[in-house]
PDB file of N, CA, C and O in Angstrom:
ATOM      1  N   SER A   1     -10.070  24.661 -29.872  1.00  0.00           N
ATOM      2  CA  SER A   1      -9.240  23.481 -29.699  1.00  0.00           C
ATOM      3  C   SER A   1      -9.999  22.427 -28.894  1.00  0.00           C
ATOM      4  O   SER A   1     -11.031  22.718 -28.289  1.00  0.00           O
ATOM      5  N   LEU A   2      -9.485  21.225 -28.893  1.00  0.00           N
ATOM      6  CA  LEU A   2     -10.101  20.140 -28.126  1.00  0.00           C
ATOM      7  C   LEU A   2     -10.163  20.494 -26.650  1.00  0.00           C
ATOM      8  O   LEU A   2     -11.174  20.246 -25.994  1.00  0.00           O
ATOM      9  N   TYR A   3      -9.094  21.071 -26.124  1.00  0.00           N
ATOM     10  CA  TYR A   3      -9.052  21.393 -24.699  1.00  0.00           C
ATOM     11  C   TYR A   3     -10.138  22.390 -24.326  1.00  0.00           C
ATOM     12  O   TYR A   3     -10.766  22.254 -23.276  1.00  0.00           O
ATOM     13  N   GLN A   4     -10.368  23.389 -25.169  1.00  0.00           N
ATOM     14  CA  GLN A   4     -11.423  24.364 -24.909  1.00  0.00           C
ATOM     15  C   GLN A   4     -12.790  23.708 -24.977  1.00  0.00           C
ATOM     16  O   GLN A   4     -13.668  24.014 -24.171  1.00  0.00           O
ATOM     17  N   ARG A   5     -12.978  22.805 -25.937  1.00  0.00           N
ATOM     18  CA  ARG A   5     -14.274  22.141 -26.076  1.00  0.00           C
ATOM     19  C   ARG A   5     -14.613  21.286 -24.867  1.00  0.00           C
ATOM     20  O   ARG A   5     -15.787  21.121 -24.537  1.00  0.00           O
ATOM     21  N   ILE A   6     -13.603  20.741 -24.202  1.00  0.00           N
ATOM     22  CA  ILE A   6     -13.901  19.919 -23.029  1.00  0.00           C
ATOM     23  C   ILE A   6     -13.819  20.713 -21.727  1.00  0.00           C
ATOM     24  O   ILE A   6     -13.932  20.140 -20.644  1.00  0.00           O
ATOM     25  N   GLY A   7     -13.624  22.022 -21.827  1.00  0.00           N
ATOM     26  CA  GLY A   7     -13.699  22.874 -20.648  1.00  0.00           C
ATOM     27  C   GLY A   7     -12.381  23.227 -19.994  1.00  0.00           C
ATOM     28  O   GLY A   7     -12.376  23.906 -18.967  1.00  0.00           O
ATOM     29  N   LEU A   8     -11.255  22.786 -20.556  1.00  0.00           N
ATOM     30  CA  LEU A   8      -9.961  23.148 -19.986  1.00  0.00           C
ATOM     31  C   LEU A   8      -9.566  24.541 -20.447  1.00  0.00           C
ATOM     32  O   LEU A   8      -9.886  24.963 -21.558  1.00  0.00           O
ATOM     33  N   GLN A   9      -8.865  25.242 -19.572  1.00  0.00           N
ATOM     34  CA  GLN A   9      -8.402  26.584 -19.894  1.00  0.00           C
ATOM     35  C   GLN A   9      -6.890  26.655 -19.735  1.00  0.00           C
ATOM     36  O   GLN A   9      -6.286  25.860 -19.015  1.00  0.00           O
ATOM     37  N   GLU A  10      -6.292  27.623 -20.421  1.00  0.00           N
ATOM     38  CA  GLU A  10      -4.852  27.829 -20.286  1.00  0.00           C
ATOM     39  C   GLU A  10      -4.527  28.069 -18.819  1.00  0.00           C
ATOM     40  O   GLU A  10      -5.198  28.856 -18.151  1.00  0.00           O
ATOM     41  N   GLY A  11      -3.512  27.401 -18.323  1.00  0.00           N
ATOM     42  CA  GLY A  11      -3.110  27.559 -16.928  1.00  0.00           C
ATOM     43  C   GLY A  11      -3.695  26.519 -15.991  1.00  0.00           C
ATOM     44  O   GLY A  11      -3.251  26.406 -14.849  1.00  0.00           O
ATOM     45  N   ASP A  12      -4.694  25.747 -16.449  1.00  0.00           N
ATOM     46  CA  ASP A  12      -5.245  24.680 -15.610  1.00  0.00           C
ATOM     47  C   ASP A  12      -4.152  23.660 -15.310  1.00  0.00           C
ATOM     48  O   ASP A  12      -3.351  23.321 -16.181  1.00  0.00           O
ATOM     49  N   VAL A  13      -4.124  23.178 -14.079  1.00  0.00           N
ATOM     50  CA  VAL A  13      -3.164  22.149 -13.681  1.00  0.00           C
ATOM     51  C   VAL A  13      -3.957  20.893 -13.340  1.00  0.00           C
ATOM     52  O   VAL A  13      -4.665  20.851 -12.335  1.00  0.00           O
ATOM     53  N   ILE A  14      -3.833  19.871 -14.183  1.00  0.00           N
ATOM     54  CA  ILE A  14      -4.569  18.624 -13.973  1.00  0.00           C
ATOM     55  C   ILE A  14      -3.865  17.820 -12.888  1.00  0.00           C
ATOM     56  O   ILE A  14      -2.659  17.579 -12.955  1.00  0.00           O
ATOM     57  N   LYS A  15      -4.646  17.408 -11.882  1.00  0.00           N
ATOM     58  CA  LYS A  15      -4.106  16.639 -10.761  1.00  0.00           C
ATOM     59  C   LYS A  15      -4.459  15.159 -10.854  1.00  0.00           C
ATOM     60  O   LYS A  15      -3.613  14.300 -10.601  1.00  0.00           O
ATOM     61  N   ARG A  16      -5.725  14.852 -11.224  1.00  0.00           N
ATOM     62  CA  ARG A  16      -6.188  13.469 -11.296  1.00  0.00           C
ATOM     63  C   ARG A  16      -7.158  13.302 -12.451  1.00  0.00           C
ATOM     64  O   ARG A  16      -7.915  14.213 -12.786  1.00  0.00           O
ATOM     65  N   ILE A  17      -7.123  12.120 -13.054  1.00  0.00           N
ATOM     66  CA  ILE A  17      -8.105  11.730 -14.057  1.00  0.00           C
ATOM     67  C   ILE A  17      -8.713  10.431 -13.564  1.00  0.00           C
ATOM     68  O   ILE A  17      -8.011   9.435 -13.386  1.00  0.00           O
ATOM     69  N   ASN A  18     -10.043  10.445 -13.342  1.00  0.00           N
ATOM     70  CA  ASN A  18     -10.738   9.283 -12.767  1.00  0.00           C
ATOM     71  C   ASN A  18     -10.006   8.766 -11.529  1.00  0.00           C
ATOM     72  O   ASN A  18      -9.758   7.568 -11.391  1.00  0.00           O
ATOM     73  N   SER A  19      -9.667   9.688 -10.641  1.00  0.00           N
ATOM     74  CA  SER A  19      -9.034   9.393  -9.348  1.00  0.00           C
ATOM     75  C   SER A  19      -7.609   8.858  -9.442  1.00  0.00           C
ATOM     76  O   SER A  19      -7.057   8.422  -8.432  1.00  0.00           O
ATOM     77  N   VAL A  20      -7.000   8.877 -10.627  1.00  0.00           N
ATOM     78  CA  VAL A  20      -5.608   8.443 -10.786  1.00  0.00           C
ATOM     79  C   VAL A  20      -4.725   9.689 -10.821  1.00  0.00           C
ATOM     80  O   VAL A  20      -4.930  10.581 -11.644  1.00  0.00           O
ATOM     81  N   ASP A  21      -3.739   9.744  -9.916  1.00  0.00           N
ATOM     82  CA  ASP A  21      -2.831  10.891  -9.891  1.00  0.00           C
ATOM     83  C   ASP A  21      -2.086  11.022 -11.211  1.00  0.00           C
ATOM     84  O   ASP A  21      -1.598  10.043 -11.776  1.00  0.00           O
ATOM     85  N   VAL A  22      -2.014  12.263 -11.683  1.00  0.00           N
ATOM     86  CA  VAL A  22      -1.338  12.558 -12.952  1.00  0.00           C
ATOM     87  C   VAL A  22      -0.212  13.531 -12.629  1.00  0.00           C
ATOM     88  O   VAL A  22      -0.452  14.712 -12.376  1.00  0.00           O
ATOM     89  N   SER A  23       1.017  13.026 -12.639  1.00  0.00           N
ATOM     90  CA  SER A  23       2.153  13.841 -12.214  1.00  0.00           C
ATOM     91  C   SER A  23       2.935  14.444 -13.381  1.00  0.00           C
ATOM     92  O   SER A  23       3.836  15.255 -13.170  1.00  0.00           O
ATOM     93  N   SER A  24       2.592  14.049 -14.619  1.00  0.00           N
ATOM     94  CA  SER A  24       3.306  14.571 -15.786  1.00  0.00           C
ATOM     95  C   SER A  24       2.398  14.457 -17.004  1.00  0.00           C
ATOM     96  O   SER A  24       1.432  13.695 -16.982  1.00  0.00           O
ATOM     97  N   PRO A  25       2.693  15.204 -18.065  1.00  0.00           N
ATOM     98  CA  PRO A  25       1.895  15.066 -19.294  1.00  0.00           C
ATOM     99  C   PRO A  25       1.909  13.638 -19.833  1.00  0.00           C
ATOM    100  O   PRO A  25       0.905  13.156 -20.356  1.00  0.00           O
ATOM    101  N   GLU A  26       3.046  12.968 -19.702  1.00  0.00           N
ATOM    102  CA  GLU A  26       3.131  11.586 -20.181  1.00  0.00           C
ATOM    103  C   GLU A  26       2.165  10.684 -19.422  1.00  0.00           C
ATOM    104  O   GLU A  26       1.498   9.836 -20.015  1.00  0.00           O
ATOM    105  N   LYS A  27       2.097  10.873 -18.102  1.00  0.00           N
ATOM    106  CA  LYS A  27       1.179  10.077 -17.274  1.00  0.00           C
ATOM    107  C   LYS A  27      -0.269  10.388 -17.654  1.00  0.00           C
ATOM    108  O   LYS A  27      -1.107   9.487 -17.684  1.00  0.00           O
ATOM    109  N   ALA A  28      -0.566  11.655 -17.944  1.00  0.00           N
ATOM    110  CA  ALA A  28      -1.923  12.033 -18.351  1.00  0.00           C
ATOM    111  C   ALA A  28      -2.311  11.319 -19.639  1.00  0.00           C
ATOM    112  O   ALA A  28      -3.415  10.783 -19.738  1.00  0.00           O
ATOM    113  N   PHE A  29      -1.421  11.304 -20.625  1.00  0.00           N
ATOM    114  CA  PHE A  29      -1.723  10.620 -21.883  1.00  0.00           C
ATOM    115  C   PHE A  29      -1.893   9.124 -21.664  1.00  0.00           C
ATOM    116  O   PHE A  29      -2.750   8.498 -22.288  1.00  0.00           O
ATOM    117  N   GLN A  30      -1.077   8.543 -20.778  1.00  0.00           N
ATOM    118  CA  GLN A  30      -1.199   7.116 -20.474  1.00  0.00           C
ATOM    119  C   GLN A  30      -2.565   6.818 -19.861  1.00  0.00           C
ATOM    120  O   GLN A  30      -3.247   5.879 -20.272  1.00  0.00           O
ATOM    121  N   VAL A  31      -2.957   7.622 -18.877  1.00  0.00           N
ATOM    122  CA  VAL A  31      -4.249   7.412 -18.215  1.00  0.00           C
ATOM    123  C   VAL A  31      -5.382   7.594 -19.215  1.00  0.00           C
ATOM    124  O   VAL A  31      -6.312   6.788 -19.244  1.00  0.00           O
ATOM    125  N   LEU A  32      -5.319   8.638 -20.032  1.00  0.00           N
ATOM    126  CA  LEU A  32      -6.378   8.879 -21.014  1.00  0.00           C
ATOM    127  C   LEU A  32      -6.499   7.731 -22.007  1.00  0.00           C
ATOM    128  O   LEU A  32      -7.607   7.366 -22.399  1.00  0.00           O
ATOM    129  N   SER A  33      -5.379   7.164 -22.414  1.00  0.00           N
ATOM    130  CA  SER A  33      -5.440   6.056 -23.371  1.00  0.00           C
ATOM    131  C   SER A  33      -6.071   4.815 -22.755  1.00  0.00           C
ATOM    132  O   SER A  33      -6.605   3.971 -23.474  1.00  0.00           O
ATOM    133  N   GLU A  34      -6.016   4.696 -21.436  1.00  0.00           N
ATOM    134  CA  GLU A  34      -6.610   3.550 -20.747  1.00  0.00           C
ATOM    135  C   GLU A  34      -8.099   3.745 -20.475  1.00  0.00           C
ATOM    136  O   GLU A  34      -8.760   2.821 -20.000  1.00  0.00           O
ATOM    137  N   LEU A  35      -8.637   4.925 -20.765  1.00  0.00           N
ATOM    138  CA  LEU A  35     -10.032   5.238 -20.452  1.00  0.00           C
ATOM    139  C   LEU A  35     -10.968   5.042 -21.633  1.00  0.00           C
ATOM    140  O   LEU A  35     -12.129   5.447 -21.563  1.00  0.00           O
ATOM    141  N   LYS A  36     -10.504   4.440 -22.704  1.00  0.00           N
ATOM    142  CA  LYS A  36     -11.291   4.386 -23.936  1.00  0.00           C
ATOM    143  C   LYS A  36     -12.640   3.693 -23.779  1.00  0.00           C
ATOM    144  O   LYS A  36     -13.554   3.963 -24.557  1.00  0.00           O
ATOM    145  N   ASP A  37     -12.791   2.810 -22.797  1.00  0.00           N
ATOM    146  CA  ASP A  37     -14.062   2.116 -22.601  1.00  0.00           C
ATOM    147  C   ASP A  37     -14.920   2.730 -21.503  1.00  0.00           C
ATOM    148  O   ASP A  37     -16.010   2.233 -21.221  1.00  0.00           O
ATOM    149  N   GLU A  38     -14.445   3.796 -20.885  1.00  0.00           N
ATOM    150  CA  GLU A  38     -15.196   4.437 -19.808  1.00  0.00           C
ATOM    151  C   GLU A  38     -16.361   5.252 -20.367  1.00  0.00           C
ATOM    152  O   GLU A  38     -16.271   5.814 -21.459  1.00  0.00           O
ATOM    153  N   LYS A  39     -17.441   5.309 -19.615  1.00  0.00           N
ATOM    154  CA  LYS A  39     -18.604   6.112 -20.004  1.00  0.00           C
ATOM    155  C   LYS A  39     -18.540   7.516 -19.407  1.00  0.00           C
ATOM    156  O   LYS A  39     -19.081   8.466 -19.974  1.00  0.00           O
ATOM    157  N   VAL A  40     -17.871   7.638 -18.252  1.00  0.00           N
ATOM    158  CA  VAL A  40     -17.751   8.928 -17.574  1.00  0.00           C
ATOM    159  C   VAL A  40     -16.288   9.132 -17.197  1.00  0.00           C
ATOM    160  O   VAL A  40     -15.632   8.222 -16.690  1.00  0.00           O
ATOM    161  N   VAL A  41     -15.792  10.335 -17.451  1.00  0.00           N
ATOM    162  CA  VAL A  41     -14.424  10.692 -17.089  1.00  0.00           C
ATOM    163  C   VAL A  41     -14.491  11.929 -16.200  1.00  0.00           C
ATOM    164  O   VAL A  41     -15.165  12.904 -16.534  1.00  0.00           O
ATOM    165  N   THR A  42     -13.787  11.886 -15.060  1.00  0.00           N
ATOM    166  CA  THR A  42     -13.691  13.062 -14.203  1.00  0.00           C
ATOM    167  C   THR A  42     -12.249  13.550 -14.201  1.00  0.00           C
ATOM    168  O   THR A  42     -11.303  12.761 -14.184  1.00  0.00           O
ATOM    169  N   VAL A  43     -12.108  14.865 -14.220  1.00  0.00           N
ATOM    170  CA  VAL A  43     -10.785  15.489 -14.204  1.00  0.00           C
ATOM    171  C   VAL A  43     -10.746  16.441 -13.020  1.00  0.00           C
ATOM    172  O   VAL A  43     -11.508  17.407 -12.966  1.00  0.00           O
ATOM    173  N   ASP A  44      -9.852  16.166 -12.068  1.00  0.00           N
ATOM    174  CA  ASP A  44      -9.627  17.063 -10.935  1.00  0.00           C
ATOM    175  C   ASP A  44      -8.472  17.968 -11.306  1.00  0.00           C
ATOM    176  O   ASP A  44      -7.412  17.500 -11.722  1.00  0.00           O
ATOM    177  N   LEU A  45      -8.682  19.276 -11.153  1.00  0.00           N
ATOM    178  CA  LEU A  45      -7.657  20.235 -11.550  1.00  0.00           C
ATOM    179  C   LEU A  45      -7.652  21.426 -10.624  1.00  0.00           C
ATOM    180  O   LEU A  45      -8.534  21.587  -9.781  1.00  0.00           O
ATOM    181  N   VAL A  46      -6.644  22.258 -10.796  1.00  0.00           N
ATOM    182  CA  VAL A  46      -6.564  23.529 -10.086  1.00  0.00           C
ATOM    183  C   VAL A  46      -6.589  24.616 -11.143  1.00  0.00           C
ATOM    184  O   VAL A  46      -5.787  24.621 -12.077  1.00  0.00           O
ATOM    185  N   ARG A  47      -7.531  25.541 -10.977  1.00  0.00           N
ATOM    186  CA  ARG A  47      -7.661  26.691 -11.882  1.00  0.00           C
ATOM    187  C   ARG A  47      -7.449  27.937 -11.035  1.00  0.00           C
ATOM    188  O   ARG A  47      -8.235  28.226 -10.132  1.00  0.00           O
ATOM    189  N   GLY A  48      -6.383  28.673 -11.331  1.00  0.00           N
ATOM    190  CA  GLY A  48      -5.999  29.767 -10.437  1.00  0.00           C
ATOM    191  C   GLY A  48      -5.527  29.117  -9.152  1.00  0.00           C
ATOM    192  O   GLY A  48      -4.555  28.362  -9.159  1.00  0.00           O
ATOM    193  N   SER A  49      -6.199  29.400  -8.057  1.00  0.00           N
ATOM    194  CA  SER A  49      -5.874  28.713  -6.801  1.00  0.00           C
ATOM    195  C   SER A  49      -7.031  27.839  -6.336  1.00  0.00           C
ATOM    196  O   SER A  49      -7.015  27.314  -5.223  1.00  0.00           O
ATOM    197  N   GLN A  50      -8.043  27.687  -7.204  1.00  0.00           N
ATOM    198  CA  GLN A  50      -9.256  26.968  -6.828  1.00  0.00           C
ATOM    199  C   GLN A  50      -9.285  25.548  -7.386  1.00  0.00           C
ATOM    200  O   GLN A  50      -9.134  25.354  -8.593  1.00  0.00           O
ATOM    201  N   PRO A  51      -9.479  24.547  -6.512  1.00  0.00           N
ATOM    202  CA  PRO A  51      -9.655  23.183  -7.023  1.00  0.00           C
ATOM    203  C   PRO A  51     -11.008  23.048  -7.717  1.00  0.00           C
ATOM    204  O   PRO A  51     -11.998  23.626  -7.268  1.00  0.00           O
ATOM    205  N   ARG A  52     -11.052  22.297  -8.797  1.00  0.00           N
ATOM    206  CA  ARG A  52     -12.294  22.068  -9.538  1.00  0.00           C
ATOM    207  C   ARG A  52     -12.319  20.632 -10.017  1.00  0.00           C
ATOM    208  O   ARG A  52     -11.278  19.994 -10.173  1.00  0.00           O
ATOM    209  N   THR A  53     -13.516  20.137 -10.248  1.00  0.00           N
ATOM    210  CA  THR A  53     -13.691  18.823 -10.854  1.00  0.00           C
ATOM    211  C   THR A  53     -14.577  18.988 -12.076  1.00  0.00           C
ATOM    212  O   THR A  53     -15.680  19.526 -11.985  1.00  0.00           O
ATOM    213  N   LEU A  54     -14.090  18.523 -13.222  1.00  0.00           N
ATOM    214  CA  LEU A  54     -14.868  18.533 -14.454  1.00  0.00           C
ATOM    215  C   LEU A  54     -15.300  17.100 -14.731  1.00  0.00           C
ATOM    216  O   LEU A  54     -14.518  16.165 -14.557  1.00  0.00           O
ATOM    217  N   ARG A  55     -16.538  16.930 -15.160  1.00  0.00           N
ATOM    218  CA  ARG A  55     -17.081  15.592 -15.422  1.00  0.00           C
ATOM    219  C   ARG A  55     -17.559  15.546 -16.865  1.00  0.00           C
ATOM    220  O   ARG A  55     -18.253  16.449 -17.333  1.00  0.00           O
ATOM    221  N   TYR A  56     -17.180  14.487 -17.558  1.00  0.00           N
ATOM    222  CA  TYR A  56     -17.539  14.335 -18.964  1.00  0.00           C
ATOM    223  C   TYR A  56     -18.207  12.996 -19.181  1.00  0.00           C
ATOM    224  O   TYR A  56     -17.769  11.973 -18.653  1.00  0.00           O
ATOM    225  N   GLU A  57     -19.271  13.013 -19.962  1.00  0.00           N
ATOM    226  CA  GLU A  57     -19.883  11.766 -20.401  1.00  0.00           C
ATOM    227  C   GLU A  57     -19.359  11.473 -21.794  1.00  0.00           C
ATOM    228  O   GLU A  57     -19.455  12.306 -22.696  1.00  0.00           O
ATOM    229  N   VAL A  58     -18.803  10.281 -21.961  1.00  0.00           N
ATOM    230  CA  VAL A  58     -18.201   9.887 -23.228  1.00  0.00           C
ATOM    231  C   VAL A  58     -19.258   9.202 -24.071  1.00  0.00           C
ATOM    232  O   VAL A  58     -19.947   8.293 -23.607  1.00  0.00           O
ATOM    233  N   ARG A  59     -19.382   9.648 -25.319  1.00  0.00           N
ATOM    234  CA  ARG A  59     -20.399   9.064 -26.210  1.00  0.00           C
ATOM    235  C   ARG A  59     -19.758   8.202 -27.250  1.00  0.00           C
ATOM    236  O   ARG A  59     -20.451   7.626 -28.088  1.00  0.00           O
TER     237      ARG A  59
END
């Protein structure tokens, strides 16, 4: 799936996308739609009990 290809796993809780707080799936989709011109996207999440940051270069 797309989520697996970008490194997300089942159970991951996304907290921020490019430093913007994401409090709901709707907010996440809104933020993602606003990132179409960005070259780099960072996703701050919690996996298990560990905070992580994933970084993606958009081509």
